[in-house]
N, C-alpha and C positions, 0 to 999 in steps of 0.2 A: 505493500500501500504505500504511494506516495514515493516509491524510491528513489527517479527522477529528480523531485523536489526538495529529500534530503539528502541527499547526493548533492544539488547547487547551493543550497544555502549553505550548507556544512562548508566548502570552499570560499563561500563566501565572508562569512566569519572571520576565514583564516586570514583575510587578509587586516582584522588587529590583534595574530597572536601577535606576542613577541614582542610589543609598539609600548612604551611610558607610562600614556595614558593616551586617552579619547581624544581626536582635532577635528576641529571643520575636515579638513586635510581625508582625515583619512578614516573618517563616518561616511564623509561624499565617494568615496572609491571604495567600501564596503556595499554600501545601498546600490548605487551601481546594478553592483553585481546583485544584492538581490533583487532591483527592481527586473532583470532579465530573468534572473529565476525564476522571479513570477508568472513572467511572461510570456514565458515558456511552457510552465508550468499549462498553459492558459487560463490565466486568472486575469478576470473580469478588468479592464485599462483602470476606470473611474476608480475602483477597492485592491488595486496596487499603488497607485496615488495618491490617494488617503494613506496606506498604511505605508510606502514609505514615508509620506512628511509624522505621520507620529511616530514612529521609531526615532528619525532626526531630531523630531525636534526632541524629545524623551534623553533622547541619548549624550545630546546640549546643555541639559537646564540643572535640577538637581537632583533628577534623578541617578546620577553618578553616584554610586559610591566609592570609596576610595579607597574602601582593604580589599575591593574586586580587583581581578586588573580586565584589561579594557577588552579582550573575548567575550570574560566570563559576565560585564559589564551586557556588554550587545546580545550574548545568551539569551538570557534576559527578560529585555527589554524586548526584544520580537515574540521572543517565547509568551508573553502578554498581551503582546498585540495582538501574536494569531490567536492566543485568546480570544480576546474580544473580535477581533474580523469573523471570529466560527460563531459565539453565541454566546461568549461568558460561559456559560451553567446550561446542563441538563434539562431539559425544559417536559416536565413529563406529561402524557392526554387528561386532558380533564376529563374527568367519566362523571362529576358530579351532575346529572341531570336525572332523574325520574325515569326508569327504569323499562326499558329500551335505550341505553346510551346509545345514540346513530355517529355513528364516522360513515363517511366519505367517502373515498377513493377516487381522485381523477388522476391525469396522466396522458402522457402520450400511447398510445400502438407500441409495444415491445420493450414498455422503458423497467414494467415488471412486477404490474399490479394486482395480475389476480393471482401471482406467487408470497409478494406481498401482504394479499389480502390475506390467504393462507396466515402467511410467516405473523404477520400481529396476528390476529386469531390464537394462535399457539401459544403465541408469550405472554396470552392474557389470559389465558385458561393454565398453565401451569406456574406460570408467575405471579398473578394478582388473582389467581382461580375467580377466574370471574366464568357463566354459564353464557357462550358463546351462540349466535345464530350469524352468516352471511350470504347473502343473497345476491342475485351478477345481473348485473338493467345490461349488459350489453347484446342486446339485440340484432345487432350485425353478424356479428362472429359465433354459429353457434355452436363455435368449437369452447370456446368461453365459457359457458356454460357449464356444457359435461363438466372441464378442465378446471374450476374450480368447486366445482362434484367432487368429481376427483383428490384433490387436492386438502378441503374439506376433510374428508372423512380417515384423510393421514393421517391429521390431526385431531382431532375428536369433536371437532364445530358441525352444531345443526348445517343442515343444509336447506335452505328453502324455494320449495321447486320455483322455476322460470324456464317460458318460452318465447324464440323468437317475434314470435305474434305478438304478446302483446306488451302495450305503452312503457316506456321505461319508470314513467309516476306511478304507475298504478304499480309495475313488481314493487317499487321503491313500498310503496302502502300497506299493502297487501302484507307485505315481510313486516312492518311494523309493528302492525296490527295481530301475526302472527307472533312473533317478537311477544307482545305483550302476555296477550291468550297464553304460553312458554312463562311469563315469567323469566328469560333471559336479563344478564344484565347490561350488552352490547351487542347487535346489531352493525354488521360490518358491509355498508355499499360498494359491489363494484362496478366503476361505470361503464359507458363503453371511450373504448382512446382510438385518436388516429394516423396518418401518419405523421401528422401534418398541423399544426392551427387552422381550423373554420366556422367560421361564423355559427355553422346552425349547429355543430358537436360545443361550442361555449354556450354560445341559446341551451341547448337541452340539459347540459348539466349546470344551466346557473339556473335552470324552474325549479329541477330536483329538490339542487339547494332551498330552495324560494318553499320549496311545499314537502319534504321532510323534516326542514331543521336541524341539518345536525348539531350534535354540539362539538365536534371537530370536523374540520374540512381538510385532507392531507397530502397535496401532492407526489404524487411519486416522480422522480428523477432519475435515468441512467447514471449514473456519473462519471461516465468512461465516453461522456458525452462533453463533454468542461464548459467553458465560459459558456455553447449551445444550451446549456440545463437552465443556467442561472436567465439567458435572454425567454425560454419557453416557460419557465415557472413566471418571471416580472408580467407575461402576456395571459397566463391565469389569475395570479394573482391580481388582473386590472376586469375582470370580469367577476372573481370568483370573491366568498369570504373565506383567502385558506388560514390555515392557524397551525399548517406548521410541511413540514415538508419529511417525505421520505428517500432518500438516496439508498439506489443499488449500487450492486456491482463495486462497492467502494473498494470491496479487492484488492481488485484488477484494475484496480486505478492509480497509475504511475502520475499521473500529472497531482494532482490536488484541487486541478481547477474550477471542478462546480465546488466540494467544499469550501473555496477558500467565498467563492462570488457569490455564491448564492443567501446568504443569510444576508448580506447587504444590503446587495440588491434588491432582493422579494422585502427584506424588514420581517420576515418569518423564521422563528426557529429550523434548525432541523434539528427530528423527534427519530428519528431512528435511524440506522445503516447498515443496508442488508451487507454481509459479508460473506455469503459460502449460498450453492443452488438447495443446502437443507433445508429441516422446513423448521428448521431451532437458531440457523442462523441471521437472525437480528434482532440487533445491539438498541440497545437508547444510546445518546451520540451524545459525544462528552467531553466536549469541548478544548476544556483544560489538558484531557489527556490526550488529545488525538494534534494539539498546538509542541506538548511532551514527545511523542512521538518523532511530528513531522521531524523536529531537531535531535533529534538518535535519542532521545533519553531515555527511552523503552516508556510501558506502561501496564505498571506492576500492580493498580490498581485493578483491571483488566483483567489481567492475567488472574487472580489468586480468586475473584468473581466465578472466574470461570472454571475451575477447577474446583469451588462450593458446590457448583452448578453443577458438571461433570461426571467429576471421579463421581466411580462408586466408594464409598468408601468401604462397605462393606469384604468388598475384593481388595483392594490397598491394606484394610488393617490384618484381611488374612496372610495376607506375605510381607509384612513386617512384621507377623508375629513366627514367621512362617525362617525369612529370615533370621531373627534373631535369636529363634532357639539350634541354629548348624544347617540346620533344614537344608540338600541340593537345591539351587536352580538351575529349572531344566527349562527344558526350549518350549516346555508348555506355559511357562512364569512366562519368557522371552515375549512370547505371542502376544500374552496377555497382555503385555504393559505397551509393543507399537500397538493393540490399539485401541485401547485408552486413551496414548500421545494422538490416537488418528481425530478419536470422538472428538478429542478437546480442538482441535481443528491440522492437527500432523503439530511439524517438525517445526518449519520452520514459520506458520501463524504464532507459538511460544515462544520465538529465541526474537522475533519481530518485534513482541509486549518485550524484550530483555534490551534494561540500557547501555550502550556500548555497544551492539552489535551491528552498528550503521558503518562504526569503524574496523569491523573483522573481513581478513579482502578478498574479493570476490573467489577467487580461488574456494577460503576456504566456508562460504556462503553456498555455492555450489556442490558443493559434497553435501552440504546439509537439506536433503532435499524429499516432503514428502512419496514422494514416487519411492527413492530406497524402501522406506517401512514396507508400503506396500510387494515388493517383489519381497523383502520377506520376509512375512505375511504369508506369500505363495508360493514359498520354497519352504515354512514348513510347514503347510498344507499340506503339500505333495511328501515328505516322510510316512512313514507308518508311525502307529504307537511307541514300538520298540525303540525306533529309531531316535522318538523324542524323548524317550526316559535315555537312551545312552549313545547319544551321539557321537560317541569315540569308535563306534562301527559303520561310518559313515566313510566309506570307504569307495576307489574304485566305482566297478559298475551302480554298485549304490548312488555315488554322485550321479553319474552317467544320469541314471532313474530320472534321482530329482532335480535332474537340472529340465529333463524333457519336457514330464509331465508340468511342471511350473511354466515352462516356458521358458527360461533361461542356461542364462551359457553354464559352466562346465565349475568356469571361478568367481559366476557367481554365491555358492553354493560356501564354496570356498573360502569365501571373502561372511558370509553373513557370520557361519562359522570359526568363523577368525573375531567376530565381532561376540559374538554370545559368550567364546571363551574367557575376551577380555572383558564383558559381562557379568558374568561369572566369579570370576577375579575381584571384581568391585563387590559384590556383596559378600565373600566369602568374608571379606573386613569385617562385615557389617555385623555376621553371629559375632553371641558371647559378649566376649567382652571387647573385643574387636573395635566397638563404636564408639570405647572407654578409652585405648589405645589409638583412636586415633585424632580426637579431642582433643589428648595429651599432647601429643605432635604437634598440634595447631596452637593448641594453647604456647607449647613453647615458645614458639616463631614470630610471637604480637611482642610486642614490648613489651619491655620487662617482666614477660612472662603475663600474662595479663590475659585470665581465658578474655572470646569474643563476642 
């Protein structure tokens, strides 16, 4: 996420590293680089101008702390201004209405409205314990109604049936009546999208907003369309009373133009971000965390929340107790660890949230990819139960059979077994008193022998 912007901003701030103090000249040079970085990220020009002016004013003003180095000062100011540009704080959905609270989903075709409707339903069901119904008012694309029904079943939301021969406003009103009768907390209405903004589309959705009076009207936009996303959002905001934005496909956005432009241009908060294809890949948008991530500071809070939510605590406790007792770490255990990591978005997603990972060489980053985890799981799945229990048996013909069965090369099997052996050795250090010995060694390396 935002990889290009991260790299370019890091290079820009390097311009003042080693300087004795911040001066008008070195700030001007650094800001020229920041400006280029933002424009290359497809950030809207008015947003770039405002951002640069704010940073420049603060860097030369009373905000400069003499206890910090110039590059630290600049990073601090840039982070705070990025946070302000992105929206300062996360703004939650407003569901304080007499049930059902109606949420209207708006946006262009292909932006991910239908998928986002299901993801939002899952979010409300699982994290806010709401009873949710969804309905499709897209009468122009027959597959849209069927698609919403399919994904609604996947996430456990009730589906209100509709038809292409029905009127969108009537569909919405009938769904509201059904939601009231069924005592649903929330009704999410998926609307029709077009390939471009057109008058008929705008008038239709405006009529729906007026008749349904939703508590939330969310504009769903593809982050990878960059500055166009902000311009489209502006066009919708001039017709509809938008309450927020959902940015989809943010995990694949290397630039960041949409995220940095939408809030400023539309004047409405980004409430959620789509971070993948899975139904649970919708996260609240936290501006301060995104700003830290862009500057290579990671996003530890989101990582902790993700671990809390997605890691199977029973399995984790069982594994910890097993290792402490000195039981052998097997390929069954190794596969379970890889699968848990995949459930959390993979190793690359986790590393993206850790501070300083942006400074790693590209060669190291490329070695850590989620395809390697999938490959290792496939290799383990191609083994017999006996081979998983006694990997020392895997030689010659067995390796060849496992490689063929998993669609890999023999050297891939050898490499996986080597990584497993290294993991096994590491786990052995945690068994019994091994943990205390390791802690003792680490404490001894700290200044004054202080424990960390």
